[in-house]
C-alpha positions in Angstrom: 17.5 8.3 -8.5 14.2 8.1 -6.0 11.8 5.2 -5.4 8.0 4.8 -4.9 6.7 3.9 -1.6 5.8 0.1 -1.3 3.1 -1.2 -3.7 0.7 -3.4 -1.5 -0.1 -7.0 -3.1 -2.0 -10.3 -2.4 1.1 -12.0 -1.0 4.6 -12.0 -0.1 4.2 -9.2 2.5 7.7 -9.7 3.6 9.2 -8.5 0.4 8.0 -4.9 -0.4 8.0 -4.0 -3.8 7.9 -0.4 -5.5 9.3 1.7 -8.4 12.7 3.0 -9.2 13.1 6.7 -10.9 15.8 7.8 -12.9 15.5 11.2 -13.6 18.1 13.3 -15.4 20.7 10.5 -14.5 24.0 10.8 -16.3 26.5 7.9 -16.3 30.2 8.9 -17.4 31.8 6.5 -19.8 34.2 5.5 -17.2 31.4 4.3 -14.9 29.8 1.8 -17.6 30.1 -1.7 -16.5 30.8 -4.1 -19.5 30.9 -3.5 -23.2 28.7 -0.4 -24.2 25.8 -1.5 -26.5 26.0 -4.9 -25.0 23.6 -4.5 -22.0 20.7 -6.6 -23.2 22.8 -9.4 -23.7 24.4 -9.2 -20.2 21.0 -8.5 -18.5 19.9 -11.9 -20.4 22.7 -13.8 -19.2 22.4 -12.8 -15.6 18.7 -13.4 -15.8 19.1 -17.0 -17.1 20.9 -17.7 -13.6 18.1 -15.9 -11.8 15.5 -17.9 -13.4 17.3 -21.3 -12.4 17.7 -19.7 -8.7 13.8 -19.0 -9.1 13.0 -22.5 -10.1 15.1 -23.7 -7.1 13.1 -21.2 -4.7 10.0 -22.7 -5.9 10.6 -26.3 -4.9 11.1 -25.2 -1.1 7.6 -24.1 -0.6 6.4 -27.0 -2.7 8.3 -29.6 -0.2 6.9 -27.5 2.7 3.4 -27.5 1.6 3.7 -31.1 0.9 5.2 -32.2 4.3 2.4 -30.1 6.0 -0.3 -31.8 3.8 1.1 -35.2 4.8 1.1 -34.5 8.4 -2.3 -33.2 8.2 -3.6 -36.2 6.1 -2.0 -38.4 9.0 -4.0 -36.5 11.7 -7.3 -35.3 10.4 -9.9 -37.9 10.7 -13.3 -38.4 8.7 -15.7 -41.1 9.0 -13.3 -42.9 12.0 -10.1 -42.8 10.0 -7.4 -40.4 8.8 -7.9 -38.5 5.4 -4.5 -40.1 4.3 -6.3 -43.1 4.2 -8.6 -42.1 1.4 -7.1 -43.0 -2.2 -8.1 -39.6 -3.6 -6.0 -37.7 -1.0 -3.2 -40.5 -1.4 -3.2 -39.6 -5.1 -3.1 -35.7 -4.5 -0.1 -36.4 -2.3 1.6 -38.8 -4.6 1.0 -36.4 -7.6 2.8 -33.4 -5.7 5.6 -35.7 -4.7 6.2 -36.8 -8.1 6.1 -33.1 -9.6 8.7 -31.9 -6.9 11.1 -34.6 -7.6 10.9 -33.6 -11.2 11.3 -30.0 -11.0 14.3 -31.1 -8.7 15.6 -33.4 -11.4 15.3 -30.6 -13.9 16.8 -27.8 -11.8 20.2 -29.7 -10.9 20.7 -30.8 -14.4 19.9 -27.1 -15.9 22.6 -25.8 -13.2 24.9 -28.3 -14.1 24.8 -27.5 -17.9 25.1 -24.0 -17.1 28.0 -24.4 -14.7 29.4 -26.4 -17.7 29.2 -23.3 -20.0 26.4 -25.1 -22.0 23.9 -22.9 -23.7 21.0 -23.1 -21.5 18.6 -20.6 -23.1 15.8 -23.2 -23.6 16.7 -25.2 -20.4 16.1 -22.2 -18.0 12.7 -21.6 -19.6 11.8 -25.3 -19.2 13.1 -25.0 -15.6 11.3 -21.8 -14.5 7.9 -22.8 -16.2 8.0 -26.1 -15.0 9.1 -25.3 -11.5 7.0 -22.2 -11.0 3.8 -24.1 -12.3 4.5 -27.2 -10.3 4.5 -25.0 -7.0 1.3 -23.5 -7.8 -0.2 -26.9 -8.3 1.3 -28.2 -5.2 -0.4 -25.2 -3.3 -3.6 -25.9 -4.9 -3.7 -29.6 -3.8 -2.3 -28.8 -0.2 -5.4 -26.2 0.2 -7.5 -29.0 -1.3 -6.3 -31.5 1.1 -6.6 -29.2 4.2 -10.2 -28.6 3.1 -11.8 -25.5 4.9 -8.7 -25.3 7.3 -6.7 -24.8 4.2 -8.7 -21.8 2.9 -8.9 -19.8 6.4 -5.7 -18.2 7.8 -4.0 -20.1 10.6 -2.6 -23.3 9.1 -0.2 -21.3 7.0 -1.3 -23.0 3.6 -3.6 -20.1 2.5 -0.4 -17.9 3.1 1.8 -20.2 0.7 -1.3 -20.3 -1.8 -1.0 -16.4 -2.0 2.7 -16.4 -1.9 3.7 -18.6 -4.5 1.2 -17.2 -7.1 4.0 -14.5 -8.0 6.6 -16.9 -8.8 4.7 -17.7 -12.2 5.0 -14.0 -12.9 8.5 -13.3 -11.7 11.7 -13.4 -14.3 9.1 -13.6 -17.3 5.5 -14.8 -17.1 4.5 -18.5 -17.7 3.5 -17.5 -21.1 6.6 -15.8 -21.8 8.6 -19.0 -21.2 6.4 -21.2 -23.5 7.2 -18.7 -26.3 11.0 -19.1 -25.7 10.6 -22.9 -25.6 8.8 -22.9 -28.8 11.1 -20.1 -30.3 14.2 -22.7 -29.4 12.5 -25.8 -30.8 11.9 -24.1 -34.1 15.2 -22.7 -34.4 
């Protein structure tokens, strides 16, 4: 067993990633976890739980970015008034709030279904797709509200913008989840 050095990436610098190599690794029968041959099913069950976790993880930064954008919209002044008084800024803030609350409701309902032992195969894809895409949209709107200050380092918004991009890739890309949703619909 060996690992590669950390791979540089565009965001999430506090979470190093790399490769794991299994060269000539032998696992004796008594060390096999679960039922031999059922590994994929077991992994998918664990992955479904992780997809709910990632959905919840995506709402945290979205909430933070919205809170920061609201505070900025109250303090930043243009044309002798706070930018939060402009209707298009208000609309972006409101859209972020609606999407965050919709994601939270979807996450809670999906987690409740899983806790009850229900089949959540489609639900986790709905949840993961919507929540991670929502987070990206909130990041984009937050940068827009901050304007030039959102694009430069210093406010933290540009860091969130880079960091949350990976959420749409982790635990299956958004496109994979769309395919999973369609497959479940067409069963």
